[in-house]
N, C-alpha and C positions, 0 to 999 in steps of 0.2 A: 415816131407814137407803138405806144400799145399793140399787139397786135391776136399776142397774148386773149389782152381784156379786149378783144375790139366791142365796139356801140353796137349794141341791140338793133334790130333795125327800127326797131318801136320808136326807139330815144330819135333817130337821124334826123337831124332839119331838127330840132329841140334842144339838143343837148349835144356837143363837145364831145366830143371821143377827149380830150383833157381835163373836160371841168369832169367827163366820167371818172375818169381812172384818178380824178381828185379826191373825187367823194366813197369812190369804192375802196380805195390803200386806208382811209380811218375809220371807215367802217368796220375793218377785219381788224385790224388795229385795237379797238373796243371791244372787240367780241376775244380776241386770241386775252384778251388781259383782263375780264371779266372769268371767264374760265381759267384760266392761273391761279387767280383766288377762291375761284372753288376747287379751286386742290387738285385742275387739269394737269402739272408737270408737260405733257408734251404736247399741248395748243403752239402749233405751228399756224405762226401768218401766214403765208405763200398759202394752206389748206386750204381757210377760210375766205382767202379770197376768189379761189378758185370755187366754191363752197354757192358763194354767195355769189357771182357772176352768172352763177352756171339757174340759181334760184331765180336769178333778174331776168332772162335768158326765158325760159319755162312759161315765165309769169307769161310772156308775152303784152305789158302792160299794164294787164287787170292784178287789179288785188288776191289776192288764192281764197276769203273767206269770203266775199259781198260780190265781187266783179266789177266792180265801180274801176274804170280806168283810171290808174298810177297816176301821178301829180308827176310831171318830168321839170317843173321850174322847179322844186324841194333839194332834186340834184344838181338842176341850176347854180342857185342859188348854194351851195354846200360848194358848190367847185367852185365858183367864184371866189366867196366870203371866209372859206375855213370851215371844217366843221364845229368851232366853238360856240358860230353864232347861234346854234340850233338845246346848248345845249342848258340843259333841267334848268337853272342854276339864276338864269335865266326868262324863263314862260315863266310871265304871272298869273299867280288866283286869282279869284273872283274877287278875294280880298285884297290883292293890290301887295300883301307879300308873297315872294318865290318858294318855291314849293320847296327845296334844299333849308333856307327857315323853319319852312313849317314843318319837317322834317324834323331839326334839331332840335325845335321848342316843344315836340308832343305833340302839335294842336293837325296837324298829317297823319292818320290813322289808315291803311291799304292794305 
């Protein structure tokens, strides 16, 4: 197991080290892809992974804005099921249409 990205203490007993790494990797890759599309040709996965891991540790398990305790179950689910289980196109809206469908049809303005 990687100790470079050691499991934050507030997640011990709630999420495994393996699940944390499975969550961290795709998160950093998604941010790199996003930023490269926005023109940041120097975006590097390792730098994003370090920054995300540091932010998780510094949060002490609390949301930065609300102060609420973060839900470790989200990390555990993503680690087990893969990040695609939370894809935007799979989240139904109140009308039953996916967000991706609404955006492509112009029904969702935001």
